[in-house]
N, C-alpha and C positions, 0 to 999 in steps of 0.2 A: 746199450747201443744208441747211437745218435739217430733221432727220428728224421727221416727224409720224406717229404711229401711227394705225391705223384707229380705235382706241378714242378717241383724242384728237379725231379728226375727228367721230366720233359725238357726243361731248360738245359740241363746237362747234355742231353742228346742233341738238341737243336744247335748248340754252340760247339759241339765236339768236331774234331777233325776226322773225317772218314779215311781210314788207312786202307781198307779193302771193302769193296762192294760185295753184295750177296753173290753175284755171279763169280767173282774172283775167289771167294771162300769156297763155293761149291766146286769149282775147278780144282782147288787145292785138296778138297776131300776126295775127289775122284782119283787124283794122283796118289794120295795116301793109301786109299783102298787098293789100288793096283799094286803098290809096293808091298803092302801087308799080305795080300793074296799070294804074291810071288814068293814071299819069305815064309809064310805060316800056313799056306793052304793045305799042306799035307800033314800038319802037326797036331791036329785035334786040340787047339788051344782053349784055355779059359780066357775069355775077353772080359776085362773088369772095368766098369765105369767108376771113376773117382768122382764121387758126389761132392758138391753139387755142380760145380763148373763143368765137369766132364759130361753131363747129361746131354747137352745139345750135340757136341761132336760125336759122342757115343751113338746117339740115336740116328744121326745122319750117316755114320759109317756102317752100322750093322747091315742095312739092306744092300750095301755095296760089296759086302764080304760074302761071296758066293762059294762057301765051303763049310763043312761041318765044324761047329764050335759050340761051346757052352758059354753062357753069360753069367756074370756075377756083379756085385757092386760092393764098394766099401765107402764109408764116410769118415774121413779123417781130415781135419781142417786146422789151419793156422789163422784164418782170417775172420770167421764169424761175422760177415757183413761189414768188416772194417777195411780200410785201405792198406793197412800195414799188418804183417803177420806177427804172431806171438807163438807161444808153445803149442806143440801138436796135441790135438784133442781127438781121440778115437770115439766115433759115435755109433757105427754099425758095420757089420760084416767082418770077414767074408763068410759066405755060406756054401761055396763049392770047393771041394778039396783041390789043392794045387799040386799035391804030391806027385812027383815024376811027370809033371805036365809043363808045357810051355804056357806062360802067362803073358797076356798083352794088357798093359795098363793104358787106359785111354783118359786123357785129361785135356783141359782147355788150354793151359799155358805152362811152359817151363820158365819160371821166373827165378827165384833164388835157388830152387831145387831141393829145399829141405823136405817138403812134404813128399814129393815123388821119391826121393832117396830113402826116406823112412819106410814108405810102403813097399818099395823094391826089397829092402832089407828084410822086412816082415815076410814077404812071399818066399824069398830064398831060405829063410829060417823054417818055413813050413814045408820045405822040400821041393819047391818048384825046380824043374830041370833048368829053365832059363826064364828070365823076366825081360820082356821087351817093353819099351815105352813109346807110345804114340801121343803126340801133342799137336793140337790144332795150331798153336802159336808157340814160338820161342822168342823170349825177350833178349835183345842184344845188350847183354850186361854180364859182368863177372858173376859167377855162381859162388855161393857160400859153401857149397859141397861139391865134390867131383862127381858130376852126373851128366850124362848125355842122352838125348832121345834117339831112338832107332828110326822113327818115322815122324817127320815134321811137315806140317802144312804150310805155314807162313812165318816169316820173321817180322817181329814188331820192334820199334825203337824202345829205348828205356824210358817209357812214359807210362802213365796209368791208362790201361786199355780196358774196354768192355765190349760186350756183344757176343753173340754165338756161344753163350754159356758163361762168359766172364761178366761179372757184375760191377755196378757202381753202388755201393752201400745197400746191397740187396735188390736193387732194381736193374733194369736194362739188359738182363741176360738174354732177352728175346730180341734185342736190336738186330735188324737185318743187315749186318755187316760188322766189321771190326772198327772200332772208333777209339781215338785217344782223347782223354780229358783236356778241355781247353784250359789255357793258362789262367783264365779268370776264375776257374773253380778250384784251382790248386790251394788257394788260401783257406778253403774250408775243409781240407783233408786232414 
């Protein structure tokens, strides 16, 4: 993995284009939670955090979901702190049975769709009654697999984005908004 210094990460944040402020993202999370509650509030779902990017939207959504649910997590990645995906690597989970249950997968972004599609297929193979997908952001681009999210917070352009769980080379998941990488940093990707 390429080493990124904290100073470099700071420069990336300072030069990035802010696509959505913290206030806008929080409003989108409110709307997502309302839609999820309306759809799944009576279904006793297993709500699954897709690590690592999903941890921020997952943590922000949970207190907004005012109904009985169980939580779980899985860690399957294609990125490993890189800008471009590779083969899917399973690292952890799941730990709660999904058999005959509604499952809600929570992730930071629907980009190419390969990771989310593979995890959905896994849960269906484990006997989930239905798998729902909630993503904080959906990238405006063609997908490499046929997949759609059931609950979407915000749409982002086909650029490299970070913040609210999405990272830039392992950094900036904690950025207080959603940002797009500046053109000047694309050469180092």
